[in-house]
MDTraj code that builds the backbone (N, CA, C; nanometers):
import mdtraj as md
import numpy as np

residues = "MET SER GLU ALA THR GLU THR ALA GLN ARG PHE LEU GLU ARG THR VAL ALA ASP LEU ARG THR LEU ALA ASP VAL TYR ALA GLU ARG ALA VAL ILE GLU MET PRO PHE ALA ALA PRO LEU PHE PRO GLU ARG ARG GLU VAL THR ARG GLU GLU LEU ARG ALA GLY PHE SER ARG THR GLY GLY ALA ARG TYR THR ARG VAL SER GLY VAL ARG ILE HIS GLU THR ALA ASP PRO ALA THR ALA VAL ILE GLU TYR ARG LEU HIS GLY VAL THR ALA HIS ASP GLY ARG GLU PHE ALA LEU ASP TYR VAL MET VAL ILE THR THR GLU ASN GLY LEU ILE VAL HIS SER ARG ASP TYR SER SER VAL VAL GLN ALA ALA GLN ALA LEU GLY MET THR GLU ARG LEU VAL ALA ALA MET THR GLY ALA ASP".split()
xyz = np.array([
    [-1.8202, 10.6756, -5.1147],
    [-1.9557, 10.7101, -5.0778],
    [-2.0220, 10.5886, -5.0127],
    [-2.0888, 10.6084, -4.9013],
    [-2.1495, 10.4971, -4.8286],
    [-2.2835, 10.4568, -4.8906],
    [-2.3276, 10.3393, -4.8521],
    [-2.4580, 10.2888, -4.8955],
    [-2.5681, 10.3871, -4.8570],
    [-2.5637, 10.4367, -4.7353],
    [-2.6675, 10.5279, -4.6880],
    [-2.6662, 10.6594, -4.7662],
    [-2.5477, 10.7090, -4.8003],
    [-2.5372, 10.8325, -4.8771],
    [-2.5981, 10.8147, -5.0158],
    [-2.5687, 10.7039, -5.0809],
    [-2.6269, 10.6762, -5.2120],
    [-2.7785, 10.6647, -5.2035],
    [-2.8280, 10.5988, -5.0991],
    [-2.9721, 10.5847, -5.0800],
    [-3.0360, 10.7209, -5.0553],
    [-2.9703, 10.8056, -4.9780],
    [-3.0212, 10.9407, -4.9521],
    [-3.0354, 11.0185, -5.0820],
    [-2.9387, 11.0074, -5.1700],
    [-2.9460, 11.0773, -5.2985],
    [-3.0630, 11.0272, -5.3818],
    [-3.0842, 10.8955, -5.3842],
    [-3.1991, 10.8394, -5.4573],
    [-3.3299, 10.8863, -5.3964],
    [-3.3357, 10.8927, -5.2634],
    [-3.4555, 10.9402, -5.1945],
    [-3.4906, 11.0815, -5.2407],
    [-3.3936, 11.1705, -5.2395],
    [-3.4181, 11.3094, -5.2783],
    [-3.4579, 11.3201, -5.4256],
    [-3.3912, 11.2466, -5.5128],
    [-3.4231, 11.2504, -5.6559],
    [-3.5661, 11.2057, -5.6822],
    [-3.6067, 11.0971, -5.6208],
    [-3.7412, 11.0434, -5.6455],
    [-3.8502, 11.1282, -5.5817],
    [-3.8195, 11.1957, -5.4723],
    [-3.9182, 11.2826, -5.4085],
    [-3.9666, 11.3882, -5.5073],
    [-3.8748, 11.4383, -5.5884],
    [-3.9092, 11.5434, -5.6835],
    [-3.9475, 11.4855, -5.8206],
    [-3.8750, 11.3860, -5.8690],
    [-3.8964, 11.3347, -6.0049],
    [-4.0308, 11.2636, -6.0189],
    [-4.0615, 11.1731, -5.9272],
    [-4.1856, 11.0963, -5.9359],
    [-4.2138, 11.0353, -5.7992],
    [-4.2947, 11.1043, -5.7231],
    [-4.3229, 11.0632, -5.5851],
    [-4.3763, 10.9203, -5.5781],
    [-4.4447, 10.8750, -5.6837],
    [-4.5003, 10.7387, -5.6829],
    [-4.3911, 10.6328, -5.6750],
    [-4.2696, 10.6656, -5.7200],
    [-4.1604, 10.5673, -5.7156],
    [-4.0771, 10.5777, -5.5884],
    [-4.1110, 10.6720, -5.5009],
    [-4.0338, 10.6899, -5.3781],
    [-4.0370, 10.5648, -5.2900],
    [-4.1469, 10.4920, -5.2922],
    [-4.1568, 10.3698, -5.2110],
    [-4.0486, 10.2693, -5.2469],
    [-3.9977, 10.2742, -5.3698],
    [-3.8945, 10.1803, -5.4137],
    [-3.7606, 10.2013, -5.3429],
    [-3.7461, 10.3120, -5.2710],
    [-3.6233, 10.3402, -5.1963],
    [-3.6313, 10.2795, -5.0555],
    [-3.7497, 10.2319, -5.0176],
    [-3.7718, 10.1743, -4.8856],
    [-3.7698, 10.0221, -4.8920],
    [-3.7306, 9.9604, -4.7811],
    [-3.7320, 9.8149, -4.7689],
    [-3.8768, 9.7655, -4.7662],
    [-3.8932, 9.6356, -4.7799],
    [-4.0280, 9.5766, -4.7770],
    [-4.1029, 9.6155, -4.6492],
    [-4.0318, 9.6253, -4.5378],
    [-4.0896, 9.6721, -4.4109],
    [-3.9968, 9.7807, -4.3575],
    [-4.0552, 9.8904, -4.3130],
    [-3.9748, 10.0023, -4.2631],
    [-4.0455, 10.0684, -4.1456],
    [-3.9659, 10.1392, -4.0671],
    [-4.0182, 10.2194, -3.9564],
    [-3.9911, 10.3652, -3.9905],
    [-4.0956, 10.4466, -3.9791],
    [-4.0832, 10.5897, -4.0028],
    [-4.1251, 10.6611, -3.8757],
    [-4.0341, 10.7398, -3.8220],
    [-4.0626, 10.8184, -3.7024],
    [-4.0615, 10.9664, -3.7399],
    [-4.1599, 11.0395, -3.6905],
    [-4.1674, 11.1838, -3.7120],
    [-4.2003, 11.2486, -3.5770],
    [-4.0993, 11.2622, -3.4904],
    [-4.1229, 11.3069, -3.3528],
    [-4.1911, 11.4427, -3.3397],
    [-4.1731, 11.5311, -3.4377],
    [-4.2310, 11.6651, -3.4262],
    [-4.3577, 11.6815, -3.5091],
    [-4.4090, 11.5764, -3.5691],
    [-4.5222, 11.5865, -3.6603],
    [-4.6587, 11.5808, -3.5925],
    [-4.6632, 11.5308, -3.4711],
    [-4.7914, 11.5236, -3.4011],
    [-4.8402, 11.6662, -3.3744],
    [-4.9660, 11.6911, -3.3832],
    [-5.0774, 11.5973, -3.3970],
    [-5.1251, 11.5763, -3.5402],
    [-5.0542, 11.6272, -3.6396],
    [-5.0997, 11.6114, -3.7779],
    [-5.0741, 11.4719, -3.8332],
    [-4.9636, 11.4124, -3.7952],
    [-4.9247, 11.2827, -3.8484],
    [-4.8784, 11.1946, -3.7335],
    [-4.8838, 11.0624, -3.7519],
    [-4.8376, 10.9726, -3.6451],
    [-4.6891, 10.9937, -3.6149],
    [-4.6537, 10.9811, -3.4884],
    [-4.5134, 10.9963, -3.4496],
    [-4.4291, 10.8763, -3.4905],
    [-4.4913, 10.7603, -3.5025],
    [-4.4165, 10.6394, -3.5401],
    [-4.5095, 10.5466, -3.6166],
    [-4.4598, 10.4965, -3.7289],
    [-4.5372, 10.4007, -3.8085],
    [-4.4468, 10.2883, -3.8546],
    [-4.4980, 10.1674, -3.8470],
    [-4.4328, 10.0530, -3.9093],
    [-4.5139, 10.0258, -4.0344],
    [-4.4478, 10.0316, -4.1498],
    [-4.5195, 10.0248, -4.2766],
    [-4.4540, 9.9259, -4.3722],
    [-4.5331, 9.8820, -4.4687],
    [-4.4789, 9.8020, -4.5778],
    [-4.4515, 9.8955, -4.6959],
    [-4.3737, 9.8488, -4.7872],
    [-4.3443, 9.9273, -4.9077],
    [-4.4736, 9.9586, -4.9827],
    [-4.5647, 9.8619, -4.9898],
    [-4.6893, 9.8839, -5.0641],
    [-4.7798, 9.9847, -4.9939],
    [-4.7781, 9.9872, -4.8611],
    [-4.8537, 10.0908, -4.7890],
    [-4.7962, 10.2289, -4.8199],
    [-4.6648, 10.2376, -4.8237],
    [-4.6009, 10.3646, -4.8598],
    [-4.6366, 10.4040, -5.0026],
    [-4.6308, 10.3088, -5.0941],
    [-4.6626, 10.3375, -5.2344],
    [-4.8056, 10.3930, -5.2463],
    [-4.8976, 10.3304, -5.1768],
    [-5.0367, 10.3772, -5.1812],
    [-5.0475, 10.5185, -5.1229],
    [-4.9774, 10.5433, -5.0129],
    [-4.9803, 10.6761, -4.9518],
    [-4.9176, 10.7821, -5.0398],
    [-4.8053, 10.7512, -5.1010],
    [-4.7392, 10.8477, -5.1898],
    [-4.8249, 10.8747, -5.3129],
    [-4.8992, 10.7746, -5.3600],
    [-4.9852, 10.7931, -5.4765],
    [-5.1056, 10.8803, -5.4443],
    [-5.1499, 10.8777, -5.3179],
    [-5.2659, 10.9570, -5.2759],
    [-5.2310, 11.1008, -5.2423],
    [-5.1048, 11.1319, -5.2297],
    [-5.0663, 11.2657, -5.1869],
    [-5.1224, 11.3670, -5.2851],
    [-5.2372, 11.4242, -5.2491],
    [-5.3030, 11.5196, -5.3369],
    [-5.2888, 11.6617, -5.2884],
    [-5.2276, 11.6813, -5.1734],
    [-5.2173, 11.8152, -5.1171],
    [-5.1055, 11.8980, -5.1745],
    [-5.0079, 11.8313, -5.2377],
    [-4.8916, 11.9059, -5.2849],
    [-4.8190, 11.8305, -5.3950],
    [-4.7464, 11.9072, -5.4744],
    [-4.6542, 11.8511, -5.5736],
    [-4.5183, 11.9111, -5.5431],
    [-4.4194, 11.8253, -5.5246],
    [-4.2855, 11.8715, -5.4914],
    [-4.2093, 11.9029, -5.6195],
    [-4.1447, 12.0187, -5.6229],
    [-4.0822, 12.0663, -5.7457],
    [-3.9294, 12.0625, -5.7423],
    [-3.8711, 12.0776, -5.6246],
    [-3.7245, 12.0730, -5.6163],
    [-3.6814, 12.0661, -5.4712],
    [-3.5551, 12.0322, -5.4516],
    [-3.4929, 12.0388, -5.3194],
    [-3.3757, 12.1355, -5.3284],
    [-3.3477, 12.2022, -5.2179],
    [-3.2330, 12.2926, -5.2127],
    [-3.1654, 12.2775, -5.0774],
    [-3.0487, 12.3379, -5.0660],
    [-2.9755, 12.3341, -4.9399],
    [-2.9417, 12.1941, -4.8933],
    [-2.9231, 12.1044, -4.9872],
    [-2.8985, 11.9632, -4.9528],
    [-2.7604, 11.9462, -4.8924],
    [-2.7594, 11.8811, -4.7780],
    [-2.6340, 11.8399, -4.7136],
    [-2.6554, 11.6977, -4.6651],
    [-2.5728, 11.6077, -4.7143],
    [-2.5805, 11.4680, -4.6717],
    [-2.4550, 11.4382, -4.5910],
    [-2.4750, 11.3966, -4.4688],
    [-2.3635, 11.3708, -4.3765],
    [-2.3477, 11.2205, -4.3571],
    [-2.2284, 11.1717, -4.3858],
    [-2.1983, 11.0324, -4.3555],
    [-2.1722, 11.0208, -4.2058],
    [-2.1973, 10.9048, -4.1513],
    [-2.1718, 10.8802, -4.0098],
    [-2.0680, 10.7694, -3.9977],
    [-2.0309, 10.7367, -3.8760],
    [-1.9348, 10.6285, -3.8538],
    [-1.9919, 10.4944, -3.8990],
    [-2.1232, 10.4856, -3.9069],
    [-2.1904, 10.3641, -3.9534],
    [-2.2271, 10.3845, -4.1005],
    [-2.1703, 10.3077, -4.1934],
    [-2.1983, 10.3278, -4.3357],
    [-2.3440, 10.3036, -4.3743],
    [-2.4222, 10.2445, -4.2854],
    [-2.5642, 10.2210, -4.3124],
    [-2.6519, 10.3360, -4.2650],
    [-2.5906, 10.4395, -4.2054],
    [-2.6674, 10.5530, -4.1518],
    [-2.6155, 10.6831, -4.2103],
    [-2.7088, 10.7703, -4.2473],
    [-2.6736, 10.9030, -4.2984],
    [-2.7728, 11.0045, -4.2440],
    [-2.7293, 11.1294, -4.2398],
    [-2.8145, 11.2408, -4.1997],
    [-2.8316, 11.3300, -4.3218],
    [-2.9564, 11.3649, -4.3512],
    [-2.9880, 11.4473, -4.4679],
    [-3.0533, 11.5769, -4.4199],
    [-3.0000, 11.6893, -4.4636],
    [-3.0627, 11.8185, -4.4401],
    [-3.1059, 11.8714, -4.5762],
    [-3.2292, 11.9221, -4.5845],
    [-3.2732, 11.9767, -4.7125],
    [-3.3985, 12.0618, -4.6952],
    [-3.4233, 12.1430, -4.7951],
    [-3.5468, 12.2216, -4.8048],
    [-3.6225, 12.1666, -4.9248],
    [-3.7468, 12.1284, -4.9008],
    [-3.8323, 12.0726, -5.0047],
    [-3.9281, 12.1810, -5.0526],
    [-3.9243, 12.2087, -5.1834],
    [-4.0099, 12.3111, -5.2425],
    [-4.1245, 12.2440, -5.3168],
    [-4.2381, 12.3096, -5.3188],
    [-4.3507, 12.2539, -5.3921],
    [-4.4596, 12.3556, -5.4137],
    [-4.5689, 12.3073, -5.4696],
    [-4.6887, 12.3887, -5.4892],
    [-4.8073, 12.3096, -5.4365],
    [-4.9026, 12.3804, -5.3784],
    [-5.0217, 12.3148, -5.3263],
    [-5.1139, 12.2775, -5.4408],
    [-5.1834, 12.1654, -5.4251],
    [-5.2734, 12.1184, -5.5297],
    [-5.3996, 12.2040, -5.5375],
    [-5.4461, 12.2522, -5.4237],
    [-5.5749, 12.3225, -5.4227],
    [-5.5694, 12.4653, -5.4753],
    [-5.4557, 12.5346, -5.4602],
    [-5.4517, 12.6737, -5.5086],
    [-5.3211, 12.7108, -5.5796],
    [-5.2319, 12.6149, -5.5964],
    [-5.1082, 12.6402, -5.6698],
    [-5.0081, 12.7295, -5.5986],
    [-5.0289, 12.7492, -5.4687],
    [-4.9394, 12.8338, -5.3897],
    [-4.8072, 12.7615, -5.3654],
    [-4.6967, 12.8346, -5.3791],
    [-4.5647, 12.7770, -5.3546],
    [-4.5369, 12.7694, -5.2048],
    [-4.4597, 12.6690, -5.1660],
    [-4.4210, 12.6544, -5.0258],
    [-4.2831, 12.5910, -5.0182],
    [-4.2249, 12.5942, -4.8995],
    [-4.0969, 12.5273, -4.8730],
    [-4.1021, 12.4698, -4.7326],
    [-4.0530, 12.3480, -4.7176],
    [-4.0486, 12.2793, -4.5887],
    [-3.9045, 12.2396, -4.5605],
    [-3.8581, 12.2654, -4.4395],
    [-3.7223, 12.2289, -4.3993],
    [-3.7242, 12.0942, -4.3279],
    [-3.6292, 12.0092, -4.3643],
    [-3.6210, 11.8744, -4.3077],
    [-3.4796, 11.8413, -4.2627],
    [-3.4735, 11.7594, -4.1606],
    [-3.3535, 11.6851, -4.1235],
    [-3.4012, 11.5416, -4.1070],
    [-3.3344, 11.4499, -4.1747],
    [-3.3695, 11.3081, -4.1669],
    [-3.2472, 11.2269, -4.1288],
    [-3.2703, 11.1285, -4.0468],
    [-3.1670, 11.0301, -4.0168],
    [-3.2190, 10.8989, -4.0742],
    [-3.1455, 10.8439, -4.1712],
    [-3.1903, 10.7189, -4.2328],
    [-3.0930, 10.6066, -4.2004],
    [-3.1498, 10.4881, -4.1856],
    [-3.0710, 10.3668, -4.1703],
    [-3.1102, 10.2757, -4.2856],
    [-3.0094, 10.2184, -4.3490],
    [-3.0334, 10.1389, -4.4689],
    [-2.9824, 9.9965, -4.4533],
    [-3.0405, 9.9093, -4.5331],
    [-2.9911, 9.7721, -4.5503],
    [-3.0036, 9.7405, -4.6982],
    [-2.8972, 9.6947, -4.7590],
    [-2.8978, 9.6590, -4.9005],
    [-2.9473, 9.7742, -4.9885],
    [-2.9110, 9.8964, -4.9523],
    [-2.9459, 10.0115, -5.0333],
    [-3.0887, 10.0607, -5.0195],
    [-3.1610, 10.0111, -4.9196],
    [-3.3006, 10.0504, -4.8978],
    [-3.3181, 10.1046, -4.7558],
    [-3.4068, 10.1998, -4.7407],
    [-3.4330, 10.2580, -4.6088],
    [-3.5150, 10.1605, -4.5257],
    [-3.4629, 10.1271, -4.4081],
    [-3.5362, 10.0411, -4.3147],
    [-3.5880, 10.1209, -4.1964],
    [-3.5294, 10.2381, -4.1742],
    [-3.5710, 10.3214, -4.0623],
    [-3.5389, 10.4662, -4.0950],
    [-3.6315, 10.5553, -4.0639],
    [-3.6020, 10.6979, -4.0773],
    [-3.6628, 10.7741, -3.9610],
    [-3.5922, 10.8762, -3.9216],
    [-3.6428, 10.9733, -3.8241],
    [-3.6426, 11.1064, -3.8975],
    [-3.7619, 11.1606, -3.9163],
    [-3.7803, 11.2820, -3.9949],
    [-3.8156, 11.3970, -3.9011],
    [-3.7356, 11.5016, -3.9070],
    [-3.7582, 11.6184, -3.8222],
    [-3.7954, 11.7363, -3.9112],
    [-3.9132, 11.7917, -3.8855],
    [-3.9594, 11.9080, -3.9601],
    [-4.0554, 11.9871, -3.8722],
    [-4.0927, 12.1034, -3.9197],
    [-4.1825, 12.1898, -3.8448],
    [-4.3279, 12.1544, -3.8744],
    [-4.4018, 12.1193, -3.7722],
    [-4.5436, 12.0879, -3.7903],
    [-4.6201, 12.2136, -3.8333],
    [-4.5735, 12.3306, -3.7931],
    [-4.6390, 12.4555, -3.8330],
    [-4.6178, 12.4794, -3.9824],
    [-4.4944, 12.4628, -4.0314],
    [-4.4675, 12.4757, -4.1755],
    [-4.5545, 12.3782, -4.2553],
    [-4.5622, 12.2546, -4.2112],
    [-4.6403, 12.1535, -4.2825],
    [-4.7879, 12.1903, -4.2840],
    [-4.8407, 12.2333, -4.1712],
    [-4.9820, 12.2710, -4.1639],
    [-5.0120, 12.3867, -4.2586],
    [-4.9254, 12.4857, -4.2612],
    [-4.9460, 12.5998, -4.3501],
    [-4.9372, 12.5570, -4.4960],
    [-4.8388, 12.4771, -4.5299],
    [-4.8175, 12.4366, -4.6687],
    [-4.9273, 12.3453, -4.7204],
    [-4.9780, 12.2580, -4.6348],
    [-5.0735, 12.1565, -4.6782],
    [-5.2177, 12.1921, -4.6458],
    [-5.2414, 12.3167, -4.6038],
    [-5.3779, 12.3598, -4.5755],
    [-5.4388, 12.2919, -4.4540],
    [-5.3566, 12.2621, -4.3538],
    [-5.4029, 12.1914, -4.2343],
    [-5.3945, 12.2774, -4.1089],
    [-5.3868, 12.4083, -4.1252],
    [-5.3694, 12.4967, -4.0102],
    [-5.4862, 12.4842, -3.9123],
    [-5.6082, 12.4828, -3.9640],
    [-5.7249, 12.4713, -3.8756],
    [-5.7224, 12.3396, -3.7985],
    [-5.6831, 12.2336, -3.8664],
    [-5.6735, 12.1026, -3.8003],
    [-5.5688, 12.1061, -3.6889],
    [-5.4548, 12.1700, -3.7147],
    [-5.3492, 12.1796, -3.6140],
    [-5.3962, 12.2612, -3.4937],
    [-5.4571, 12.3757, -3.5179],
    [-5.5057, 12.4607, -3.4091],
    [-5.6112, 12.3856, -3.3270],
    [-5.7024, 12.3187, -3.3944],
    [-5.8062, 12.2435, -3.3233],
    [-5.7444, 12.1352, -3.2354],
    [-5.6456, 12.0641, -3.2887],
    [-5.5804, 11.9585, -3.2122],
    [-5.5048, 12.0142, -3.0928],
    [-5.4441, 12.1312, -3.1106],
    [-5.3656, 12.1913, -3.0013],
    [-5.4527, 12.2525, -2.8934],
    [-5.5708, 12.2981, -2.9305],
    [-5.6569, 12.3641, -2.8328],
    [-5.7662, 12.2732, -2.7799],
    [-5.7736, 12.1517, -2.8348],
    [-5.8763, 12.0578, -2.7900],
    [-6.0123, 12.0884, -2.8493],
    [-6.0189, 12.1761, -2.9483],
    [-6.1453, 12.2107, -3.0138],
    [-6.1673, 12.1159, -3.1312],
    [-6.2579, 12.0224, -3.1125],
    [-6.2850, 11.9251, -3.2214],
    [-6.4040, 11.9628, -3.3024],
])
top = md.Topology()
chain = top.add_chain()
for i, resn in enumerate(residues, 1):
    res = top.add_residue(resn, chain, resSeq=i)
    for name in ("N", "CA", "C"):
        top.add_atom(name, md.element.get_by_symbol(name[0]), res)
traj = md.Trajectory(xyz[None], top)
């Protein structure tokens, strides 16, 4: 099992077990890219572990309950892995269940994520996190 595969497993476990500890899977400085997340979230961020920890602690829109359909693909580079999964959760404001599909490409150093490219549906995220109006406004230019 490669370093990246082991890190991917820790990432998935902490996402569900205790989101506040998820930052511990990231390096002191990391790059997170979410090419399909605009306009709800930045397409690229350079962050510190402590910035991530603060962000994960503030996540009040949802509680993640489990992952399913997990497939972790090793690559020719032992520091890189591809993760496919469905993240299940409940919304904080009304307790409604949701599921989000993800594909992530992670690059690791010393067992920590230094770079990730996260691919998911901005429409699924908007619906799950109660941001549909914000997404529509951003897409139509209605502020």
